[in-house]
C-alpha positions in Angstrom: 11.0 11.6 -21.4 9.1 13.8 -23.7 8.1 16.9 -21.5 4.4 17.3 -22.5 3.1 13.7 -21.5 5.1 15.0 -18.0 3.3 17.8 -18.1 0.0 16.2 -18.3 0.5 13.5 -15.8 1.5 16.5 -13.4 -2.1 17.9 -15.0 -4.2 14.9 -14.0 -2.1 14.4 -10.5 -3.2 17.9 -9.6 -7.2 17.4 -10.8 -7.5 14.3 -8.5 -5.9 16.1 -5.6 -8.2 19.4 -6.4 -11.1 16.9 -6.2 -9.9 15.0 -3.0 -9.6 18.5 -1.3 -12.9 20.1 -2.6 -15.1 16.9 -2.9 -13.7 15.3 -0.3 -15.2 17.6 2.7 -18.7 17.6 1.1 -18.6 13.6 0.5 -17.4 13.7 4.6 -20.6 16.1 5.3 -22.9 13.6 3.3 -22.0 10.7 5.7 -22.2 12.8 8.6 -25.8 13.1 8.0 -25.9 9.9 9.8 -23.0 9.9 11.8 -23.4 13.6 13.0 -26.4 15.4 13.1 -29.1 14.8 15.5 -32.2 15.9 14.2 -33.5 17.4 10.8 -32.8 20.9 11.7 -28.9 20.2 11.7 -28.9 17.9 8.6 -31.0 20.9 6.8 -27.7 22.8 8.2 -25.6 20.3 7.3 -26.9 20.5 3.9 -27.0 24.2 3.1 -23.3 24.3 3.9 -22.2 22.2 0.8 -25.4 23.0 -1.3 -24.3 26.1 -3.2 -20.4 23.9 -3.8 -21.2 20.3 -4.2 -22.2 20.2 -8.0 -19.4 22.2 -8.9 -16.7 19.9 -6.6 -17.6 16.9 -8.8 -16.7 18.9 -11.7 -12.9 18.0 -10.9 -14.0 13.9 -11.0 -15.4 14.7 -14.8 -12.4 16.7 -15.7 -9.7 14.3 -14.3 -11.4 11.7 -16.0 -11.8 13.4 -18.9 -8.1 14.6 -19.0 -6.7 10.9 -18.7 -8.9 9.7 -21.5 -7.3 12.7 -23.8 -4.0 12.5 -22.8 -3.3 9.0 -21.7 -6.1 6.5 -23.5 -4.2 3.7 -22.7 -4.1 4.5 -19.0 -8.0 5.4 -19.2 -8.5 2.1 -21.2 -6.8 -0.4 -19.0 -7.8 1.6 -15.5 -11.6 2.0 -16.5 -12.1 -1.7 -18.2 -10.1 -3.5 -15.1 -12.1 -1.5 -12.4 -15.8 -1.8 -14.0 -17.4 -2.8 -11.3 -16.5 0.0 -8.6 -16.7 2.5 -10.9 -20.2 1.2 -11.5 -20.8 1.8 -8.4 -19.1 4.9 -7.7 -21.5 6.3 -10.5 -24.7 4.9 -9.3 -23.7 6.4 -5.6 -23.1 9.9 -7.2 -26.1 9.4 -8.8 -28.5 8.9 -5.5 -26.5 11.4 -3.6 -27.4 14.3 -6.4 -31.0 13.4 -6.6 -31.4 13.1 -3.1 -29.8 16.6 -2.9 -32.4 17.5 -5.2 -35.6 15.9 -3.8 -35.1 15.7 -0.1 -36.2 19.0 0.5 -39.7 19.0 -1.9 -41.8 17.1 0.8 -41.9 18.1 4.7 -42.3 14.6 5.6 -40.3 12.5 8.1 -40.1 9.5 5.9 -39.5 11.3 2.8 -36.5 13.3 4.3 -35.0 9.9 6.0 -35.0 7.9 3.1 -33.1 10.8 1.2 -30.8 11.1 4.0 -29.4 7.6 3.8 -29.3 8.1 0.2 -26.9 10.9 0.5 -24.9 9.2 3.5 -24.6 5.8 1.6 -23.7 7.4 -1.7 -21.4 9.7 0.0 -19.7 6.7 1.7 -19.6 4.1 -1.6 -18.4 7.2 -3.8 -15.2 8.3 -1.3 -14.2 4.4 -1.0 -14.2 3.7 -4.4 -12.5 6.8 -5.5 -10.0 5.9 -2.8 -9.3 2.1 -4.3 -9.5 3.4 -7.7 -6.7 5.7 -6.9 -5.1 3.1 -4.7 -4.6 0.2 -7.3 -3.5 3.7 -9.8 -0.6 3.6 -7.9 0.0 0.0 -6.4 -1.2 -2.2 -9.4 -3.8 -4.2 -11.2 -2.9 -8.2 -12.9 -2.6 -6.6 -16.5 -1.0 -9.2 -19.3 1.1 -7.5 -22.5 -1.9 -5.9 -24.2 -3.2 -4.0 -20.9 -6.0 -6.0 -19.9 -6.6 -7.4 -16.5 -6.5 -10.8 -15.9 -8.8 -12.7 -13.5 -12.2 -12.8 -12.9 -14.6 -9.7 -11.9 -13.2 -9.2 -8.6 -9.5 -9.8 -9.7 -8.9 -6.1 -8.5 -10.1 -6.1 -5.0 -6.8 -6.5 -2.7 -5.8 -5.0 0.4 -4.4 -2.0 -1.1 -8.0 -1.1 -2.4 -9.3 -1.7 0.9 -6.4 0.6 2.0 -7.3 3.5 -0.7 -10.9 3.3 0.3 -10.5 3.6 3.9 -7.8 6.3 3.4 -10.3 8.5 1.5 -13.3 7.9 3.7 -11.2 8.6 6.7 -10.0 11.7 5.1 -13.5 13.2 4.1 -14.9 12.5 7.3 -11.9 14.9 9.2 -11.9 17.3 6.4 -15.3 17.8 6.8 -15.4 18.3 10.5 -12.8 20.5 9.8 -15.0 22.3 7.2 -18.1 22.5 9.6 -16.1 23.9 12.8 -15.5 26.7 10.0 -18.8 26.9 8.5 -21.3 26.7 11.1 -21.7 28.4 14.0 -23.5 27.6 17.6 -24.2 23.8 19.0 -22.9 22.0 15.4 -20.0 24.2 15.4 -18.4 23.6 19.0 -19.1 19.9 18.6 -17.7 19.7 15.1 -14.7 21.5 16.6 -14.1 18.8 19.4 -15.2 16.0 17.0 -12.3 17.1 14.9 -9.7 17.2 17.8 -10.8 13.3 18.8 -11.2 12.0 15.7 -8.5 13.6 13.5 -5.5 11.5 14.2 -7.7 8.4 13.8 -9.0 9.4 10.3 -6.1 10.6 8.7 -4.1 7.1 9.8 -5.1 4.8 6.7 -4.2 7.7 4.3 -0.6 7.8 6.3 -0.3 4.1 5.8 -0.9 4.8 2.1 1.8 7.4 1.7 4.1 5.7 3.9 4.0 1.9 1.6 4.4 3.6 -1.6 7.3 5.7 -0.5 8.7 2.2 0.8 8.3 1.0 -2.4 9.6 3.4 -4.7 9.8 6.6 -3.0 13.1 8.9 -3.7 14.4 12.0 -1.8 12.0 14.6 -3.0 9.0 12.5 -2.3 9.8 11.7 0.9 10.2 15.2 1.8 6.5 16.0 0.5 5.9 12.8 3.0 7.7 15.2 5.9 5.8 18.0 4.7 2.5 16.3 5.0 3.5 14.9 8.4 4.1 18.6 9.9 0.9 20.0 8.2 -1.0 17.3 9.7 0.5 17.6 13.2 0.5 21.4 13.0 -3.7 21.3 12.2 -4.0 19.5 15.0 -2.1 21.5 17.1 -4.3 24.3 16.0 -7.3 23.0 16.3 -6.7 22.4 19.8 -6.2 26.7 20.1 -9.6 27.1 18.2 -7.8 28.0 15.1 -10.5 26.9 12.6 -9.4 28.5 9.7 -5.9 27.5 9.7 -6.4 23.7 10.9 -8.9 23.6 7.5 -5.9 25.1 5.6 -3.6 22.6 6.8 -5.3 19.6 6.1 -5.2 20.9 2.6 -1.5 21.3 2.8 -1.2 17.8 4.2 -3.8 16.1 1.5 -1.8 18.1 -1.5 2.1 16.7 -0.2 0.7 13.5 0.9 -1.0 12.6 -2.6 1.7 14.5 -4.3 4.3 12.4 -2.7 2.5 9.3 -4.0 2.2 10.3 -7.8 5.7 11.3 -7.6 6.9 8.3 -6.3 5.4 5.9 -8.8 6.2 8.4 -11.9 6.7 7.6 -14.6 4.5 4.6 -14.2 1.0 5.3 -14.5 -0.3 2.0 -14.1 1.3 -0.8 -12.6 1.2 -4.4 -13.7 1.3 -6.9 -10.7 1.9 -9.7 -13.0 5.1 -8.4 -14.8 6.6 -5.1 -14.4 7.0 -5.1 -18.6 3.9 -4.7 -18.7 3.1 -1.7 -16.9 1.9 1.3 -18.3 4.3 4.6 -18.3 4.1 8.2 -19.1 5.5 7.5 -22.6 3.5 4.4 -23.7 0.3 5.5 -22.4 0.3 9.2 -23.6 -1.4 10.6 -26.4 0.4 12.4 -29.6 2.9 15.2 -29.2 -0.1 17.2 -31.6 -2.7 16.1 -28.8 -1.3 17.0 -26.2 -0.1 20.8 -27.4 -4.1 21.4 -28.3 -5.2 20.3 -25.2 -2.3 22.3 -23.2 -3.8 25.5 -25.2 -7.3 24.7 -24.3 -6.4 24.1 -20.9 -4.3 27.7 -20.4 -7.4 29.3 -21.6 -10.3 27.1 -19.7 -8.9 26.5 -16.5 -8.1 30.1 -15.2 -12.0 30.8 -15.9 -13.1 27.7 -14.1 -11.1 28.5 -10.7 -11.8 32.0 -11.2 -15.8 31.3 -11.3 -15.4 28.4 -8.3 -13.4 30.9 -5.8 -16.1 33.3 -7.0 -18.6 30.8 -6.0 -17.2 30.1 -2.5 -16.3 33.9 -1.6 -20.2 34.5 -2.4 -21.3 31.6 0.1 -18.4 32.2 2.7 -20.9 33.4 5.8 -21.5 30.7 8.3 -24.8 28.6 8.7 -26.5 28.3 11.8 -30.2 26.8 13.0 -31.4 30.2 12.8 -30.6 30.9 9.4 -32.7 27.6 7.9 -36.0 28.6 7.0 -39.3 26.5 8.2 -39.4 23.3 6.0 -42.8 23.3 3.4 -43.6 21.4 0.6 -42.8 22.6 -2.9 -45.0 20.1 -5.1 -48.7 19.9 -5.4 -50.8 18.4 -2.6 -51.9 15.3 -4.2 -48.4 14.5 -5.2 -47.5 15.0 -1.2 -50.5 12.4 -0.5 -49.5 10.3 -3.2 -46.2 9.6 -1.4 -46.7 10.3 2.4 -50.4 8.6 2.3 -51.6 11.8 4.3 -52.3 15.4 3.9 -49.6 17.9 3.5 -48.5 19.4 7.2 -48.5 23.0 8.1 -45.4 24.4 7.8 -43.3 24.4 11.3 -40.7 27.2 12.4 -37.0 25.9 12.9 -38.2 22.3 11.5 
C-alpha cells in the first residue's frame, strides 16, 4: 500500500473526528434549545455558549468533504451520489440552522424567536442524524456495482446501520452538549446540565458503543480492539468524574472516548473506504479510490502550511471566549430592525426592551 494514500485516509478520518467533537457539542446545544432550556433567557444563554464558535466548527465538515473530493475522488463520487437525499437534507438543515442563529435575535417577539428556536433544534437534529448515517454507511457499505454506482432506488441506502449511525451521533451530541454546558455556563443551568449529563450519559453513548463494537466484530484487529478498550475506559472515567463534579476532566474524557472509538472504526475498515454490500470485489479501497501521487503530494504541502494556521486561529478563538456564560451576562432583548419591519413580522408595535429577557 502506498504511503500518501494511507496518510490522506488518516487525515480524512482525523477531520471527521474533529468535526464530530467540535460540531458535536454545538449541534447538541441546538437540540437542547427545545429539550433542556425552560425559557427565552436560558435559550439565549445556550446560544451564547456556542455563538462565537459554531460557524468555525462547521469548517471541519467542509474540509473533510473537500479533502475526500481531492484525495479520493472515486470515494467522494460514489458516497455523495449514493447518499444524495440524506446529504441534501443535511445541507438544508445546516442552512436553516445558520439562518436561525443570525435572525433569531433581530426582533424581540415570542412568535419570531419560537420559530427560529424550532429551526435551530430541528436543523441540529437532522444534520446530526444524517451525518451519522453517512459515516455509518461509509464503514458498513452501500449496494455498489462494479462501476461504483449505487444499485436500487432513492432509499436503497436506508438500513439498520444508517439508523444506528444517526442515533449514535445524535445521542453523543446531546450528552456531549450537556458536558459542554456544565463546563461553559454558571448558575442553575450549570447545575441542571451537570445532573442531566450524569443521568443520561450512559444511554446517550449507547448507540455509538454499539456501532463501534459492530464494526470490530466484523473486521477488527488487535490494535482497533485496543482503541475500543481505551474508549470504554474513557467513557467510564468521564461518568465517574462527573459524579465528583470534575466538569473539565469529564469533557476531556468524552473527547478521548470519541477519538478512540472513531479511530477504532476507521482503523477496522482500512484499507476499504466504501464497502459494497453486493460484492466485496466492488468495494473501493485506499489504493483504487485515491488521486495521483502528484496530487496527493501537492495537497500534503498545502496542508502542512495551512492546517497549523487554522488550528492556531481556532484555538485562539476558544481561548478568547473561554469564560462561563450566565443569565446575568445576557443583555436585554431588543429589536435591531426598523419599526416598520417589526410591525410587518409581528403585526404590532415593537415592545419596550425588558431587562433579563
